[in-house]
FIMARVO-292828 format. One record per residue (C-alpha): residue number from 1; residue in three letters; chain; y, x, z. Coordinates in nm, 4 decimals. Layout:
// FIMARVO-292828
+-----+------+-------+----------+----------+----------+
!  nr ! rest ! kette !        v !        u !        w !
+-----+------+-------+----------+----------+----------+
! NUM !  ALA !     A !        Y !        X !        Z !
...
+-----+------+-------+----------+----------+----------+
This chain:
// FIMARVO-292828
+-----+------+-------+----------+----------+----------+
!  nr ! rest ! kette !        v !        u !        w !
+-----+------+-------+----------+----------+----------+
!   1 !  MET !     A !   0.0000 !   0.0000 !   0.0000 !
!   2 !  THR !     A !   0.3439 !   0.1315 !  -0.0944 !
!   3 !  SER !     A !   0.5697 !   0.1843 !   0.2077 !
!   4 !  ALA !     A !   0.9367 !   0.0918 !   0.2207 !
!   5 !  LEU !     A !   1.0203 !   0.4638 !   0.2184 !
!   6 !  ASP !     A !   0.8103 !   0.5145 !  -0.0940 !
!   7 !  SER !     A !   0.9953 !   0.2280 !  -0.2599 !
!   8 !  ILE !     A !   1.3328 !   0.3839 !  -0.1852 !
!   9 !  ARG !     A !   1.2077 !   0.7128 !  -0.3277 !
!  10 !  ALA !     A !   1.1404 !   0.5214 !  -0.6483 !
!  11 !  GLY !     A !   1.4973 !   0.3876 !  -0.6429 !
!  12 !  GLU !     A !   1.3943 !   0.0372 !  -0.5391 !
!  13 !  GLU !     A !   1.6009 !  -0.1613 !  -0.2914 !
!  14 !  GLN !     A !   1.4701 !  -0.2047 !   0.0617 !
!  15 !  ASN !     A !   1.6153 !  -0.3554 !   0.3759 !
!  16 !  ILE !     A !   1.7705 !  -0.0921 !   0.6026 !
!  17 !  VAL !     A !   1.8197 !  -0.0594 !   0.9784 !
!  18 !  LEU !     A !   2.0487 !   0.2144 !   1.1134 !
!  19 !  ILE !     A !   2.0463 !   0.2573 !   1.4919 !
!  20 !  THR !     A !   2.2819 !   0.4971 !   1.6693 !
!  21 !  LEU !     A !   2.1924 !   0.5959 !   2.0252 !
!  22 !  ASP !     A !   2.5346 !   0.6618 !   2.1699 !
!  23 !  CYS !     A !   2.5697 !   1.0029 !   2.3399 !
!  24 !  CYS !     A !   2.1954 !   1.0727 !   2.3127 !
!  25 !  ARG !     A !   2.1275 !   1.4454 !   2.2939 !
!  26 !  PHE !     A !   1.8140 !   1.5809 !   2.1342 !
!  27 !  ASP !     A !   1.6334 !   1.6981 !   2.4463 !
!  28 !  THR !     A !   1.6765 !   1.3528 !   2.6002 !
!  29 !  ALA !     A !   1.4658 !   1.2092 !   2.3186 !
!  30 !  ALA !     A !   1.2193 !   1.4973 !   2.3412 !
!  31 !  ARG !     A !   1.1585 !   1.4322 !   2.7120 !
!  32 !  ALA !     A !   1.1648 !   1.0513 !   2.7150 !
!  33 !  ARG !     A !   0.8608 !   0.8243 !   2.6764 !
!  34 !  THR !     A !   0.9411 !   0.6437 !   2.3514 !
!  35 !  PRO !     A !   0.6312 !   0.4799 !   2.2003 !
!  36 !  VAL !     A !   0.8345 !   0.2796 !   1.9472 !
!  37 !  LEU !     A !   1.0130 !   0.5864 !   1.8099 !
!  38 !  ASP !     A !   0.6871 !   0.7816 !   1.8175 !
!  39 !  CYS !     A !   0.5264 !   0.5208 !   1.5913 !
!  40 !  LEU !     A !   0.8247 !   0.5108 !   1.3575 !
!  41 !  GLY !     A !   0.8289 !   0.8734 !   1.2481 !
!  42 !  THR !     A !   0.8702 !   1.2397 !   1.3355 !
!  43 !  LEU !     A !   1.1344 !   1.3308 !   1.5928 !
!  44 !  ARG !     A !   1.3565 !   1.6107 !   1.4596 !
!  45 !  GLN !     A !   1.6614 !   1.7876 !   1.5953 !
!  46 !  ALA !     A !   1.9616 !   1.7213 !   1.3737 !
!  47 !  TRP !     A !   2.3266 !   1.8245 !   1.3724 !
!  48 !  ALA !     A !   2.5687 !   1.5378 !   1.4343 !
!  49 !  PRO !     A !   2.8692 !   1.5201 !   1.2010 !
!  50 !  ALA !     A !   3.1193 !   1.5013 !   1.4910 !
!  51 !  THR !     A !   3.1560 !   1.5236 !   1.8690 !
!  52 !  PHE !     A !   3.2501 !   1.1634 !   1.9498 !
!  53 !  THR !     A !   3.1876 !   0.8100 !   1.8298 !
!  54 !  LEU !     A !   3.4743 !   0.7382 !   1.5905 !
!  55 !  PRO !     A !   3.4503 !   1.0358 !   1.3505 !
!  56 !  SER !     A !   3.0718 !   1.0485 !   1.3706 !
!  57 !  HIS !     A !   3.0327 !   0.6882 !   1.2569 !
!  58 !  MET !     A !   3.3030 !   0.7264 !   0.9929 !
!  59 !  ALA !     A !   3.1018 !   1.0181 !   0.8536 !
!  60 !  MET !     A !   2.7760 !   0.8204 !   0.8608 !
!  61 !  PHE !     A !   2.9387 !   0.5225 !   0.6902 !
!  62 !  SER !     A !   3.0692 !   0.7706 !   0.4313 !
!  63 !  GLY !     A !   2.7160 !   0.8860 !   0.3552 !
!  64 !  TYR !     A !   2.6663 !   1.1754 !   0.5980 !
!  65 !  LEU !     A !   2.3797 !   1.1133 !   0.8380 !
!  66 !  PRO !     A !   2.2976 !   1.3804 !   1.0983 !
!  67 !  ASN !     A !   2.1315 !   1.6663 !   0.9148 !
!  68 !  VAL !     A !   1.8153 !   1.8640 !   0.9948 !
!  69 !  THR !     A !   1.8636 !   2.2323 !   0.9085 !
!  70 !  ASP !     A !   1.5793 !   2.3889 !   1.1075 !
!  71 !  LEU !     A !   1.2716 !   2.4824 !   0.9054 !
!  72 !  PRO !     A !   1.0753 !   2.3121 !   0.7749 !
!  73 !  LEU !     A !   1.3360 !   2.1090 !   0.5921 !
!  74 !  GLN !     A !   1.2119 !   1.7546 !   0.5506 !
!  75 !  ASP !     A !   1.2601 !   1.4703 !   0.3036 !
!  76 !  TYR !     A !   1.4872 !   1.1930 !   0.4381 !
!  77 !  TYR !     A !   1.5995 !   1.4215 !   0.7242 !
!  78 !  SER !     A !   1.7548 !   1.7204 !   0.5454 !
!  79 !  ARG !     A !   2.0461 !   1.6931 !   0.3051 !
!  80 !  GLU !     A !   1.8974 !   1.9791 !   0.1042 !
!  81 !  ARG !     A !   1.5811 !   1.7759 !   0.0430 !
!  82 !  PHE !     A !   1.5309 !   1.4140 !  -0.0677 !
!  83 !  GLN !     A !   1.8009 !   1.1769 !   0.0639 !
!  84 !  LEU !     A !   1.7667 !   0.8028 !   0.1179 !
!  85 !  TRP !     A !   2.0939 !   0.7279 !  -0.0584 !
!  86 !  ARG !     A !   2.3998 !   0.8904 !  -0.2045 !
!  87 !  LEU !     A !   2.7490 !   0.7664 !  -0.2872 !
!  88 !  SER !     A !   2.8439 !   0.7740 !  -0.6526 !
!  89 !  ARG !     A !   3.1688 !   0.9578 !  -0.5723 !
!  90 !  ALA !     A !   2.9818 !   1.2432 !  -0.3984 !
!  91 !  LYS !     A !   2.9140 !   1.5824 !  -0.5544 !
!  92 !  ASN !     A !   2.6590 !   1.5570 !  -0.8349 !
!  93 !  LYS !     A !   2.2962 !   1.6149 !  -0.7399 !
!  94 !  PRO !     A !   1.9814 !   1.5763 !  -0.9495 !
!  95 !  ARG !     A !   1.8873 !   1.2095 !  -0.9752 !
!  96 !  ASP !     A !   1.5393 !   1.2799 !  -0.8444 !
!  97 !  SER !     A !   1.6808 !   1.4165 !  -0.5147 !
!  98 !  PHE !     A !   1.7872 !   1.0807 !  -0.3679 !
!  99 !  GLY !     A !   1.6786 !   0.7180 !  -0.3653 !
! 100 !  LEU !     A !   1.9609 !   0.4642 !  -0.3912 !
! 101 !  MET !     A !   2.2861 !   0.5305 !  -0.5744 !
! 102 !  LEU !     A !   2.5619 !   0.3432 !  -0.3923 !
! 103 !  GLN !     A !   2.8855 !   0.2596 !  -0.5687 !
! 104 !  GLY !     A !   3.2050 !   0.2717 !  -0.3641 !
! 105 !  ASP !     A !   3.3798 !   0.4727 !  -0.0962 !
! 106 !  THR !     A !   3.1400 !   0.3866 !   0.1878 !
! 107 !  ILE !     A !   2.7740 !   0.2961 !   0.2186 !
! 108 !  LEU !     A !   2.8814 !  -0.0495 !   0.3408 !
! 109 !  GLU !     A !   3.0730 !  -0.1108 !   0.0193 !
! 110 !  GLY !     A !   2.7820 !   0.0345 !  -0.1756 !
! 111 !  PHE !     A !   2.5214 !  -0.1917 !  -0.0151 !
! 112 !  ARG !     A !   2.7465 !  -0.4939 !  -0.0521 !
! 113 !  ARG !     A !   2.7920 !  -0.4226 !  -0.4238 !
! 114 !  ARG !     A !   2.4143 !  -0.4220 !  -0.4544 !
! 115 !  GLY !     A !   2.4026 !  -0.7693 !  -0.3052 !
! 116 !  TYR !     A !   2.3049 !  -0.6719 !   0.0498 !
! 117 !  ARG !     A !   2.4304 !  -0.8671 !   0.3485 !
! 118 !  THR !     A !   2.5823 !  -0.6109 !   0.5884 !
! 119 !  VAL !     A !   2.5569 !  -0.6901 !   0.9586 !
! 120 !  GLY !     A !   2.6606 !  -0.4725 !   1.2505 !
! 121 !  SER !     A !   2.6745 !  -0.4774 !   1.6278 !
! 122 !  GLY !     A !   2.8030 !  -0.2356 !   1.8870 !
! 123 !  GLY !     A !   2.9062 !  -0.1932 !   2.2445 !
! 124 !  VAL !     A !   3.1531 !   0.0948 !   2.2942 !
! 125 !  ARG !     A !   3.5264 !   0.0371 !   2.2703 !
! 126 !  TRP !     A !   3.5594 !   0.1937 !   1.9244 !
! 127 !  PHE !     A !   3.3833 !  -0.1139 !   1.7856 !
! 128 !  LEU !     A !   3.6573 !  -0.3411 !   1.9197 !
! 129 !  THR !     A !   3.8857 !  -0.2132 !   1.6407 !
! 130 !  LYS !     A !   3.8670 !  -0.2804 !   1.2675 !
! 131 !  THR !     A !   3.8449 !   0.0892 !   1.1822 !
! 132 !  LEU !     A !   3.4656 !   0.0885 !   1.2012 !
! 133 !  THR !     A !   3.3934 !  -0.2822 !   1.1546 !
! 134 !  HIS !     A !   3.6114 !  -0.4302 !   0.8805 !
! 135 !  GLU !     A !   3.3659 !  -0.3663 !   0.5955 !
! 136 !  PHE !     A !   3.0749 !  -0.5559 !   0.7511 !
! 137 !  ASP !     A !   3.0076 !  -0.9114 !   0.6386 !
! 138 !  ARG !     A !   2.9535 !  -0.9848 !   1.0082 !
! 139 !  PHE !     A !   3.0081 !  -0.7656 !   1.3107 !
! 140 !  MET !     A !   2.9187 !  -0.8659 !   1.6660 !
! 141 !  PHE !     A !   3.0415 !  -0.6870 !   1.9772 !
! 142 !  TRP !     A !   2.8530 !  -0.6852 !   2.3044 !
! 143 !  GLY !     A !   2.9654 !  -0.4486 !   2.5739 !
! 144 !  PRO !     A !   3.2050 !  -0.3972 !   2.8626 !
! 145 !  LYS !     A !   3.5739 !  -0.4008 !   2.7727 !
! 146 !  ASP !     A !   3.6119 !  -0.0771 !   2.9638 !
! 147 !  TYR !     A !   3.9606 !   0.0398 !   2.8697 !
! 148 !  LEU !     A !   4.0653 !   0.0632 !   3.2359 !
! 149 !  ASN !     A !   3.7339 !   0.1907 !   3.3704 !
! 150 !  TRP !     A !   3.5229 !   0.3992 !   3.1341 !
! 151 !  PHE !     A !   3.2360 !   0.3912 !   3.3792 !
! 152 !  GLN !     A !   3.2215 !   0.0180 !   3.4391 !
! 153 !  SER !     A !   2.8660 !  -0.0842 !   3.5196 !
! 154 !  ARG !     A !   2.6915 !  -0.2846 !   3.2456 !
! 155 !  THR !     A !   2.4835 !  -0.6008 !   3.2726 !
! 156 !  GLN !     A !   2.1986 !  -0.6972 !   3.0397 !
! 157 !  GLU !     A !   2.4428 !  -0.9009 !   2.8291 !
! 158 !  ASP !     A !   2.6400 !  -0.5841 !   2.7511 !
! 159 !  PHE !     A !   2.3628 !  -0.4280 !   2.5398 !
! 160 !  ALA !     A !   2.3402 !  -0.5234 !   2.1720 !
! 161 !  LEU !     A !   1.9632 !  -0.4758 !   2.1738 !
! 162 !  GLU !     A !   1.9366 !  -0.7560 !   2.4303 !
! 163 !  HIS !     A !   2.0642 !  -0.9973 !   2.1628 !
! 164 !  VAL !     A !   1.7722 !  -0.9845 !   1.9228 !
! 165 !  ASP !     A !   1.7815 !  -1.3572 !   1.8392 !
! 166 !  GLU !     A !   2.1473 !  -1.3461 !   1.7366 !
! 167 !  ILE !     A !   2.0993 !  -1.0287 !   1.5323 !
! 168 !  VAL !     A !   1.7898 !  -1.1503 !   1.3492 !
! 169 !  ALA !     A !   1.9593 !  -1.4830 !   1.2720 !
! 170 !  GLN !     A !   2.2255 !  -1.2934 !   1.0766 !
! 171 !  VAL !     A !   1.9805 !  -1.1241 !   0.8375 !
! 172 !  GLU !     A !   1.6644 !  -1.3345 !   0.8141 !
! 173 !  ALA !     A !   1.7930 !  -1.5626 !   0.5373 !
! 174 !  ALA !     A !   1.9321 !  -1.2792 !   0.3236 !
! 175 !  SER !     A !   1.7296 !  -1.1470 !   0.0306 !
! 176 !  SER !     A !   1.8525 !  -0.7913 !   0.1069 !
! 177 !  TRP !     A !   2.0263 !  -0.6671 !   0.4183 !
! 178 !  PHE !     A !   2.1688 !  -0.3596 !   0.5893 !
! 179 !  LEU !     A !   2.1716 !  -0.3784 !   0.9687 !
! 180 !  PHE !     A !   2.3591 !  -0.1401 !   1.1982 !
! 181 !  VAL !     A !   2.3239 !  -0.1354 !   1.5773 !
! 182 !  ASN !     A !   2.5117 !   0.0931 !   1.8154 !
! 183 !  SER !     A !   2.2943 !   0.1221 !   2.1278 !
! 184 !  ILE !     A !   2.4985 !   0.2053 !   2.4388 !
! 185 !  GLU !     A !   2.2191 !   0.2495 !   2.6931 !
! 186 !  THR !     A !   2.2471 !   0.6298 !   2.6728 !
! 187 !  HIS !     A !   2.6270 !   0.6316 !   2.7150 !
! 188 !  ALA !     A !   2.7808 !   0.6953 !   3.0570 !
! 189 !  PRO !     A !   2.7439 !   0.5450 !   3.3155 !
! 190 !  TYR !     A !   2.3795 !   0.5434 !   3.1923 !
! 191 !  ASN !     A !   2.2798 !   0.2256 !   3.3760 !
! 192 !  ASN !     A !   2.0443 !   0.0272 !   3.1545 !
! 193 !  GLY !     A !   2.0678 !  -0.3328 !   3.2707 !
! 194 !  VAL !     A !   1.7039 !  -0.3344 !   3.3836 !
! 195 !  ASP !     A !   1.6846 !  -0.1007 !   3.6828 !
! 196 !  ASP !     A !   1.8842 !  -0.1649 !   3.9986 !
! 197 !  ILE !     A !   2.2240 !   0.0019 !   4.0250 !
! 198 !  ASP !     A !   2.1679 !   0.3609 !   4.1411 !
! 199 !  GLU !     A !   2.4161 !   0.4396 !   4.4184 !
! 200 !  ARG !     A !   2.3539 !   0.8140 !   4.3943 !
! 201 !  LEU !     A !   2.4315 !   0.8052 !   4.0213 !
! 202 !  THR !     A !   2.7446 !   0.5985 !   4.0852 !
! 203 !  ASN !     A !   2.8581 !   0.8529 !   4.3435 !
! 204 !  ILE !     A !   2.7990 !   1.1482 !   4.1103 !
! 205 !  ILE !     A !   2.9901 !   0.9815 !   3.8272 !
! 206 !  GLY !     A !   3.2759 !   0.8971 !   4.0635 !
! 207 !  ARG !     A !   3.3068 !   1.2641 !   4.1620 !
! 208 !  GLY !     A !   3.2770 !   1.3805 !   3.8016 !
! 209 !  LYS !     A !   3.5356 !   1.1500 !   3.6410 !
! 210 !  PRO !     A !   3.8163 !   1.4086 !   3.6221 !
! 211 !  ILE !     A !   3.6157 !   1.6389 !   3.3939 !
! 212 !  PHE !     A !   3.4446 !   1.3792 !   3.1722 !
! 213 !  ALA !     A !   3.4768 !   1.4449 !   2.7970 !
! 214 !  GLY !     A !   3.6012 !   1.7993 !   2.8509 !
! 215 !  ARG !     A !   3.9002 !   1.7034 !   3.0636 !
! 216 !  ARG !     A !   4.0458 !   1.9182 !   3.3406 !
! 217 !  ASP !     A !   4.2997 !   1.7123 !   3.5383 !
! 218 !  PHE !     A !   4.5506 !   1.9658 !   3.6654 !
! 219 !  GLU !     A !   4.2824 !   2.2356 !   3.6421 !
! 220 !  LEU !     A !   4.0770 !   2.0432 !   3.8975 !
! 221 !  GLU !     A !   3.7277 !   2.1710 !   3.9580 !
! 222 !  VAL !     A !   3.5047 !   1.8895 !   4.0783 !
! 223 !  ASP !     A !   3.2230 !   1.8964 !   4.3287 !
! 224 !  LEU !     A !   2.9208 !   1.8595 !   4.1008 !
! 225 !  SER !     A !   2.6112 !   2.0680 !   4.1603 !
! 226 !  PRO !     A !   2.3423 !   2.1632 !   3.9068 !
! 227 !  ALA !     A !   2.1239 !   1.9013 !   4.0758 !
! 228 !  ASP !     A !   2.3928 !   1.6372 !   4.0089 !
! 229 !  PHE !     A !   2.4047 !   1.7213 !   3.6384 !
! 230 !  LYS !     A !   2.0238 !   1.7075 !   3.6202 !
! 231 !  TYR !     A !   2.0281 !   1.3687 !   3.7909 !
! 232 !  MET !     A !   2.2675 !   1.2299 !   3.5276 !
! 233 !  HIS !     A !   2.0515 !   1.3730 !   3.2517 !
! 234 !  ARG !     A !   1.7439 !   1.2052 !   3.3985 !
! 235 !  ALA !     A !   1.9387 !   0.8783 !   3.4012 !
! 236 !  GLN !     A !   2.0072 !   0.9182 !   3.0293 !
! 237 !  ILE !     A !   1.6390 !   0.9841 !   2.9664 !
! 238 !  ARG !     A !   1.5477 !   0.6657 !   3.1518 !
! 239 !  ALA !     A !   1.8165 !   0.4748 !   2.9587 !
! 240 !  LEU !     A !   1.6584 !   0.5847 !   2.6305 !
! 241 !  GLU !     A !   1.3184 !   0.4620 !   2.7474 !
! 242 !  VAL !     A !   1.4686 !   0.1173 !   2.8088 !
! 243 !  ALA !     A !   1.6421 !   0.1257 !   2.4696 !
! 244 !  ASP !     A !   1.3112 !   0.2173 !   2.3041 !
! 245 !  ALA !     A !   1.1441 !  -0.0938 !   2.4489 !
! 246 !  ARG !     A !   1.4344 !  -0.3067 !   2.3257 !
! 247 !  LEU !     A !   1.4051 !  -0.1478 !   1.9809 !
! 248 !  GLY !     A !   1.0423 !  -0.2535 !   1.9753 !
! 249 !  ARG !     A !   1.1415 !  -0.6172 !   2.0245 !
! 250 !  LEU !     A !   1.4019 !  -0.5932 !   1.7475 !
! 251 !  PHE !     A !   1.1601 !  -0.4286 !   1.5032 !
! 252 !  GLU !     A !   0.8966 !  -0.6902 !   1.5800 !
! 253 !  ARG !     A !   1.1330 !  -0.9769 !   1.5002 !
! 254 !  LEU !     A !   1.3044 !  -0.8428 !   1.1868 !
! 255 !  PRO !     A !   1.1760 !  -0.9482 !   0.8431 !
! 256 !  LYS !     A !   0.9514 !  -0.6798 !   0.6990 !
! 257 !  PRO !     A !   0.9301 !  -0.4373 !   0.5353 !
! 258 !  PHE !     A !   1.2348 !  -0.2251 !   0.6175 !
! 259 !  VAL !     A !   1.3383 !   0.1382 !   0.6506 !
! 260 !  ALA !     A !   1.4669 !   0.2435 !   0.9946 !
! 261 !  ILE !     A !   1.6870 !   0.5395 !   1.0805 !
! 262 !  VAL !     A !   1.7376 !   0.6081 !   1.4513 !
! 263 !  THR !     A !   1.9727 !   0.8864 !   1.5547 !
! 264 !  GLY !     A !   2.2328 !   0.9983 !   1.8040 !
! 265 !  ASP !     A !   2.5946 !   0.9756 !   1.6959 !
! 266 !  HIS !     A !   2.6604 !   1.2793 !   1.9158 !
! 267 !  GLY !     A !   2.5140 !   1.4296 !   2.2304 !
! 268 !  GLU !     A !   2.6344 !   1.5025 !   2.5832 !
! 269 !  CYS !     A !   2.6851 !   1.8046 !   2.8061 !
! 270 !  PHE !     A !   2.5258 !   1.7882 !   3.1488 !
! 271 !  GLY !     A !   2.6701 !   2.0989 !   3.3123 !
! 272 !  GLU !     A !   2.6455 !   2.3364 !   3.0168 !
! 273 !  LEU !     A !   2.9674 !   2.5426 !   3.0012 !
! 274 !  GLY !     A !   3.0608 !   2.3708 !   3.3283 !
! 275 !  ARG !     A !   3.1271 !   2.0496 !   3.1386 !
! 276 !  TRP !     A !   3.0160 !   1.6896 !   3.1366 !
! 277 !  GLY !     A !   3.0383 !   1.4494 !   2.8451 !
! 278 !  HIS !     A !   3.1334 !   1.4926 !   2.4806 !
! 279 !  GLY !     A !   3.4340 !   1.5167 !   2.2500 !
! 280 !  PHE !     A !   3.4310 !   1.8967 !   2.2309 !
! 281 !  PRO !     A !   3.2187 !   2.1455 !   2.0318 !
! 282 !  ALA !     A !   2.9047 !   2.2524 !   2.2170 !
! 283 !  ASP !     A !   2.5397 !   2.2647 !   2.1155 !
! 284 !  PRO !     A !   2.4272 !   1.9830 !   2.3494 !
! 285 !  VAL !     A !   2.7053 !   1.7637 !   2.2043 !
! 286 !  LEU !     A !   2.6125 !   1.8321 !   1.8432 !
! 287 !  LYS !     A !   2.2303 !   1.8453 !   1.8605 !
! 288 !  VAL !     A !   2.0946 !   1.4903 !   1.8326 !
! 289 !  PRO !     A !   1.7604 !   1.3199 !   1.7670 !
! 290 !  LEU !     A !   1.6752 !   1.1839 !   1.4230 !
! 291 !  VAL !     A !   1.3754 !   0.9662 !   1.3381 !
! 292 !  VAL !     A !   1.3205 !   0.8098 !   0.9956 !
! 293 !  GLY !     A !   1.0387 !   0.5809 !   0.8957 !
! 294 !  SER !     A !   0.9308 !   0.2471 !   0.7547 !
! 295 !  VAL !     A !   0.8203 !  -0.0644 !   0.9336 !
! 296 !  ASP !     A !   0.5934 !  -0.2328 !   0.6833 !
! 297 !  SER !     A !   0.4066 !  -0.4940 !   0.8852 !
+-----+------+-------+----------+----------+----------+
């Protein structure tokens, strides 16, 4: 039986799911128990196109997924090998080196021109603006409106992957569809909506606020120990495990077949270089997981 990935290699249209795991660094995915991702495809370390959400998603919507450069290079993962799609305005490459040719300035415009219904959902504040959402036929936001408190605790309703019924309803009647989901489980404060609120984690985050995202308020050095940074990292690992289970429910409900790409938009420092968070150049911020595969039945 021909898989959805094989069909794209032949230049045939397939439904597409793109999932971004916000702030998820590569070693989080390598250490987490993720049976859904394990079944989907090979986990590879890729380089994110940027260090925070806005430019990283703008790059992905412009055709630049995170890129695997470590050997062996791999089809669908490495830009130097076979790519899933390519924008017509991009630098010329041999036609047999990519699947779908997309016309337009973004992949959203390209899929729409091919007759796809484009649906998106997200949960970090960048998706409250039109910058990242205006090209979707439908975009749904679930998440805390955390402009005043970046570390506001989330409830189950704040996670897009908890809204499978609403998401599936937006694509199930379409003959072709492109679905994007920004998964915020792995973003600070790392609570996942399933486990009880962790008071130790809340305390650590409260002490670490002044240095989050590379900041140094008045050169303040905060009281965070190596054990504190490890504790936050373990919370992100647990958050990914919850997101993986939610992904399984989404994949089960979506019309099949489809191609799925699951990746981090950027990573996170947990004490490396004395820093916490993202938004600055560092290996843990730029090294993200990438999994590509087809869900055929």
